[in-house]
N, C-alpha and C positions, 0 to 999 in steps of 0.2 A: 770538444763538445760544442754544439751551437750555443749562441748567446741566449740566455733565459732572461728576456726583458723584464718579466715580472720580478725575478730575483734581484736584478740590478736595482729596480725601483724600491723593492723592499729593503735592501741593504742600505741604500742611500737615505731612505726615509726613517730608518731606525736611529740615525745619528742624532745626538742631542742638538737642538737648535737653540742656542743661547747667545744673546747679543750683549755687547758691552755697553757702556754708558752712551756711546755714540751711535748705537743701533747696528753695529757691524758684527756679523757672524763669521766664525771661522770653521769651515768643514771641508773635507775632501781637498785640503791644500789650497783653498781659495777663500777670499774674503768677499762677503756679499752683504748688501744692506737690505733690510726687510722693509719693503714699501708695498702699499696696496696697489694692485694693478689698476684699480679704478682711477687712482690719482694720475698714473702714467697716461691712461686713456684720455682723461679729461684735458690734460695739458696738451698732448699731441693733437688730439682731434680738434680742439678749439683753435689751435694755431693753424692747422691745415685748412679748416673750413673758412678762415678769414682771408686766406691768400688767393691771389689769382692763380690760374692753372700752372703757368710757367714757374712762378716762384714756389708754388707748392711742390712741384717736381724736384726743384733744387733742394728744398728742405727734406723731402723724402729720401733723396740720395744721401744726404748727410746723416739721416736717421739710420739708413741701411749701413753706412760706413761705421757709425758709432757702435751699432750692435755687432757688426762683423768683428770689430776690434775687441769688443767685450767678450763675445763668444769664443773667439780664437784663443785669447789668453786664459779665460776661465776654464774652458775645456782642457787646455794644456795643463793647467794647474791640477785639475781633477785627475787626469790620466797619469800624472807623475806622482800622485799622493800615496801615502802609506796605505790608506783605506783601499784605493784602487788596486795597488799591487797585491794586497792581501786577499781581497774578496772578488775582484772582477777580472784581473789579469789572468788567473787560472782558466777562465772561460774563453780567452782569446787565443786563437791559433792562426789567425791570418789578418791582414789589413782590413778585409771585409768584416770580420768579426768586430774589429775595433770601431768601425763605422756604426754597426748595429748597437754596440755598447754605449757609444756617445749619444746616439739618438735616444736610447732607453733612459740614460741618465738625465736627459733634458726634461723628461716627464716629471721629475721630482719637483720642479718649480711650480707645477700646478696651474699653468696658463692654457692648457690644452694638451691632448694626447697625440704626439707625433709618432708616425710609423714610417718605415721604409717601404715604398711601393716598388721601386726598381733601383738596382745598383749595378752599374757597369764599372768594374774596377778601374780606378785611375782616370775615368772619363766623365761619368755622369751619375748623379744621385737624384732620384725622384722621391720626395717625401710628401706625406699627406697628413692633414689634421682635420678631424671631423668636428671637433668641439672647441675650437680656439675662442678665447674670451673676447678679444677685440672686435672681430667682424660682427658678432651678434650685437654688440653695443653700438657699433656704427649704424647698423640697420635700425635699431630702436631709436636712436637720437637723430639721425640725419637721412635715413632712407638709403636706397641703393647707391653705391659708390661707383665712380668711373673706372677705378682699377683697385687691385688688392690693397688691403691695409695691414697685412700681417708682417710688418717690418722685422719683428723679432725672429719669427720662424724662418722667414726667407733668408736672412743673413746667417742664421745658425746652420741652415742646410749647406751653405757654402763653407762655413767654418769647419764643419766635420771633414769635408773633402780636403780643405787646405791643410789641416793637421795630419791627416792620414796619407795623402798622396802628393802633397806639395813638398817643396824643399824643406829641409830640416828647420824646426822652430828656432828662432822667431822670423825667419825670412820667407816662410811659405804663404803668409797672408795675402789674399788677392789672387792666388793661383786659379781659383774657381770663382765664378759669378753665378748668383742665383736669381731666378725670376719667379714671381708668383703668377701662375698661369690661370688659376681659378681661385675664387674667394667667396665665402659666404656673404661678405659685405657687398658683393656685386649681384647677389641672388643665386649664386651657385650652391650646390649641395655640399661641397667639400672645398677645403683650401689645399691647393697643390703647388709644390715648389720644385723647380728643376735647377739643379746646380750643375754647370758644365765647365770643363777646363777652358780657360781663355786661350784662344788661338793667337799665336804671336806671328 
């Protein structure tokens, strides 16, 4: 059966979110820290705005790499968890289904609703987000940006493809690279990300 994105979100959202004394939550086989997105936005945006263009590009590349690493390991933990095997795996009949399931699962984090626009198995994924948190805040605080600011969604788009179509975990990271080709922080109507296999 096809992936029911709403059901994936509903299942993941029903899990009790309880953190320990250090603020760490365990769910879906992964550990996550509960932080306000506004805090992340303020730290990153203020650093980026203070830097010259070339240095900012270097920092943004490191942000992308950090999120790619985080997404790759986090989504792997989720897809190998007991909850995933029990509730979501029965919906998955192909690698393409797994991509859709991982994309749906991402929406549990509440930073914007990401959807698949196009998927070419093993080669390319185009994902879109209409309501991402960060680009709206960039427009409010700093006005139109020279390029996209959705580092998290961009890297996550690549991480889905790395996990599903790359070499077996943990060696598949970096098989795909993603670019944000439109962003609301630049004045576009939608944020769009294209992940493609790196040509060797």
